[in-house]
N, C-alpha and C positions, 0 to 999 in steps of 0.2 A: 284597552290591551295594550300595556307600554312596553315596545318591542326593545327599549334600553335597557329594562329590567330582567333581559334574558339569562338565565345561568345553565352552564354546562352541569347536568347531571352525574349521568354515568353512561358509558362505554359496554357495548355484550360483542361477546365473540359468536356465542354461539345461540339459537333461538330458545332454547329449555330454560337460559337464565333470564329471560327477559321479565320484567316485574310485573302485576297485575295492572290494568288499564284503567287506572279510576278516574281520570280527567279527559276532556275532549284530546284526540290526539290528531295534530295536522303532519302528515308525514310528505317526505320530499324523496322522488325516485326518478332516477336517471341514468341514462348511458355514464360510463368512465369519461372524464373530460368535458362533459358538457355543460361544464361552470357552476356546479351545484353549491360546493362551499363557499364560492364568491358571492353568490346569490344570498346565501346565508346571512355571510358577515355583512353585506349591503342591507338586508331585512333587518339585519340586529343594530346596525349603524356602529358596527366594532369590527377591528382588524383581526385577525386571528383566534377570532371564539371558535368557528368552525376550520379546522387544518384545511390549509391550501397548498396545495402541492405541486411543482412542475412535471411530476409524473403522474400521469393518471394512474387513478385505480387505489390511490393510498389511501381512502375510507374502506377500510377492511371489517368495518364492526357497524352496529348499528349505535347512532349516537343519540342519547337524550337531553334535551333543553326544554326546562321550566319557563312557564312565564304567565303570571296571571291568572292562575285556573286553569292552566291549559298546557300540552306537554306538543313541542316539535321534534320531529323524528328525523334524522338524517339517516336514511338508508345506505346501503354499501353501493356505489356505482356499477352499472353492469355491462359484460360487453367487451373488458379491455384484454387485448388478445396475450398481452406480455406476460400473462399469471400461469402458474403451474396448475394442471387439471385441476388437483385437490382443493387449491385455492379460490378457483372458479366454482367448485362444487357445493364448498364452504359457504361463500357469499350467496351461491344461489338459495342453498337450503337456510339460508338466514333472513333473506327475502321472503319466500313461500311462507318460512315457520311463524314471520311478524303477520302477514297477511291471514294465515290460518289459524292463527289464533281469534278467541272472543276479546276483541279490542274495541274500544269507543272510537271509530274512524271519524271524525269532524269532515276531514276534507283530505285527499292524497291530492299534493300538485305534482305532475309528471312532467319534466323537464325534457327538451326536445331544443336541439340547437338550428334555429330558424336557419342558417345557411344553408342546409342542406336537407335533401329528402329523408323522411324519418327512415331508422335503419329498422330490420324485421323485428331486434329486442324491441324497438321503441311501439311499434304496431301491436306486439305480443302484448305489452305493459296495458296500454290503453284497451286491447279487448279484453285484458282479464278485467280491469275495473269498470268495464261497461257490462261485461257477462256477469261479474258479483255484484252490481249493481249498487258500488260503493261512492259517493259523492267524489267527483274530482273536478280539477282543474289546470288545464294545460299552460307552463310559462314556455314562452320560445327565448330562450337566451341568444347572448352576442348579438342583439339587433344592432349595437354601432357598429358592427363589421359591414353593414348593409345602408344603401340609402333608404330615404322614406318609399320610394318607389319599390325598390327591389323587396322591402320589407312587406309592404302590400302582396305583391305578387306570392311571397315564398310563404305567408300567412295563409292565402286561398290556396295554393297548392297541398298545405299540410294538412287543411281543414277538411279538403277532399281525400288524400290521402289515408288520413288516422278516419275518416267517416265520422265526423263529431257532429253532433245534433246542433241546432243554431242556439240551443240554452247552454251548451258546455262553456263555461268559462274558459277564454281565451286571452293571455295576455302576453302582448310583444314587450319583453325587457333588456334590461342590460345590467350587470353590475358594475361597469365600467363607469358609463353617465348617468345613473340611475333612472332609466327609460322603465316606467312600467313598476317601478317598485310601490309607490302609494297606492297603485289599484291591487297589487299583491297584497300589502298588508289590509287591504279593506276585505278580501275576500276572506283573508285568514280569520278575521276580527269576528266579521258575520259568522264563518263556520264555527267557530266556538263558542259562539253563545248558546 
């Protein structure tokens, strides 16, 4: 899988618009401001393919990217407080609608900010993925903001808090300095096979 060959396909604002799932899909889910767009751009090695904003909660659609017989799916960030209730409801419908469809889920990458304890919403997402039996990995973002020792301490705390099995892939990563990006690419490649 050549991450240089990623192309933006389309955005969808409601789940009923989503195209049929014809190839393996790798979905990215996480809170608003967890650094999802920045991480995707680092994975793609392209600046601006996934839209990055200074204002959290800008990804209000499901964005599809095509790469070598697979599809990368950027889900809207959840949990942003500064949005109207109707907009939050639409985002929630989009995310739930996506997961409730019969899709070719190869991997869901759940992004959690390594600097803090996981939020209730993060716990709910991981709990849902575990209950649904979906293949998933956890990417601990913004690792460049912590020392190596703090990273290890936070990683252990989050594994415990999120009740992760020993075989759940967990990647400490940073879109700022590239930490964990190759490991994440390898996980995605093997999931898409």
